[in-house]
C-alpha positions as CSV (number, residue, x, y, z in Angstrom):
1,M,129.5,16.4,13.4
2,S,129.4,15.4,9.8
3,A,132.7,15.9,7.9
4,V,130.7,17.5,5.0
5,T,128.0,20.2,5.2
6,T,126.5,22.4,2.6
7,H,124.0,25.2,2.2
8,V,122.2,26.5,-0.9
9,L,121.1,30.1,-1.5
10,D,118.7,31.1,-4.3
11,C,120.1,34.4,-5.4
12,A,117.3,35.1,-7.7
13,L,114.8,35.0,-4.8
14,G,117.2,36.3,-2.2
15,E,116.5,33.4,0.2
16,P,117.6,29.9,1.2
17,A,116.9,27.1,-1.3
18,A,114.8,24.6,0.6
19,G,114.1,21.1,-0.7
20,V,117.2,20.7,-2.9
21,P,118.2,17.0,-3.2
22,V,121.9,16.6,-2.6
23,R,124.2,13.6,-3.0
24,L,127.8,13.2,-1.6
25,E,129.8,10.8,-3.8
26,H,133.4,9.4,-3.5
27,A,134.9,10.2,-6.9
28,D,138.4,8.6,-6.9
29,G,139.1,6.7,-10.0
30,G,136.1,4.7,-11.4
31,P,132.5,5.7,-11.4
32,P,131.4,7.8,-8.4
33,S,130.1,5.8,-5.4
34,L,127.3,7.2,-3.2
35,V,128.4,8.1,0.3
36,A,125.3,10.0,1.6
37,E,122.2,11.8,0.5
38,G,120.2,14.6,1.9
39,I,117.7,17.4,1.2
40,T,118.2,21.0,2.1
41,D,116.1,22.2,5.1
42,S,114.1,25.4,5.4
43,D,117.3,27.3,5.9
44,G,118.8,25.8,2.7
45,R,121.2,23.6,4.7
46,V,122.2,20.0,4.9
47,R,124.0,19.8,8.3
48,D,124.6,16.1,8.3
49,L,125.9,14.9,4.9
50,G,127.8,11.7,5.5
51,P,130.0,10.3,8.2
52,D,132.0,12.2,10.8
53,E,135.2,11.3,9.0
54,L,136.1,10.7,5.4
55,L,139.2,9.1,4.0
56,P,141.4,11.5,2.1
57,G,140.5,11.6,-1.6
58,T,138.3,13.2,-4.2
59,Y,134.6,13.7,-3.5
60,R,131.8,15.6,-5.1
61,I,128.5,17.0,-4.1
62,V,125.7,16.8,-6.7
63,F,122.9,19.3,-6.3
64,D,119.6,18.4,-8.1
65,T,118.9,22.0,-9.1
66,G,116.5,20.9,-11.9
67,A,114.1,19.3,-9.4
68,Y,114.3,22.4,-7.2
69,F,113.5,24.8,-10.0
70,A,110.8,22.6,-11.5
71,R,108.8,22.6,-8.2
72,S,108.3,26.3,-8.5
73,G,107.7,26.3,-12.3
74,R,111.0,28.0,-13.1
75,R,113.0,27.0,-16.1
76,A,116.7,26.4,-15.4
77,F,119.7,26.0,-17.6
78,Y,121.6,23.8,-15.2
79,P,119.6,20.7,-14.3
80,E,122.3,19.7,-11.8
81,V,125.4,21.1,-10.3
82,A,128.4,18.9,-9.4
83,V,131.1,20.3,-7.2
84,T,134.2,18.2,-7.0
85,F,136.6,18.8,-4.1
86,L,139.6,17.2,-2.3
87,V,139.5,15.9,1.3
88,D,143.1,16.1,2.5
89,R,142.5,15.3,6.2
90,S,140.3,12.6,7.5
91,D,139.5,14.7,10.6
92,G,138.8,17.9,8.6
93,H,135.5,19.7,8.1
94,Y,134.4,20.6,4.6
95,H,131.6,23.1,4.1
96,V,130.7,23.4,0.4
97,P,128.1,26.1,-0.2
98,L,126.3,26.8,-3.4
99,T,124.7,30.1,-4.6
100,L,122.4,29.7,-7.6
101,S,119.9,31.2,-9.9
102,P,118.1,29.6,-12.9
103,F,121.0,30.6,-15.2
104,A,124.1,30.8,-13.0
105,Y,125.8,29.3,-9.9
106,S,128.9,29.8,-7.8
107,T,130.6,27.9,-5.0
108,Y,133.5,28.4,-2.5
109,R,135.1,26.6,0.4
110,G,133.1,27.7,3.5
111,S,134.0,27.4,7.1
């Protein structure tokens, strides 16, 4: 199982946000380096974002919300959302969900 998973819910529509491009980046120190990429499925999930284990450190998930909203002709204030988080155990699982609307977003540590 991937060490990092995510899902995106479109709160304005009350449904999963399918087709959101997502990047997982290692963000320790210098410029972020790409670890993995994915696109949310019909249930708004990326179930396999990166390797089964990550070294401890700082990572971020970048959601291309601008591309998602543009496909449906909706204007959005946030063209991307970057969620930075800490990996403290190489054998841990990190679920990072995102709830969004064209003018707001929220995140939390999921299970």
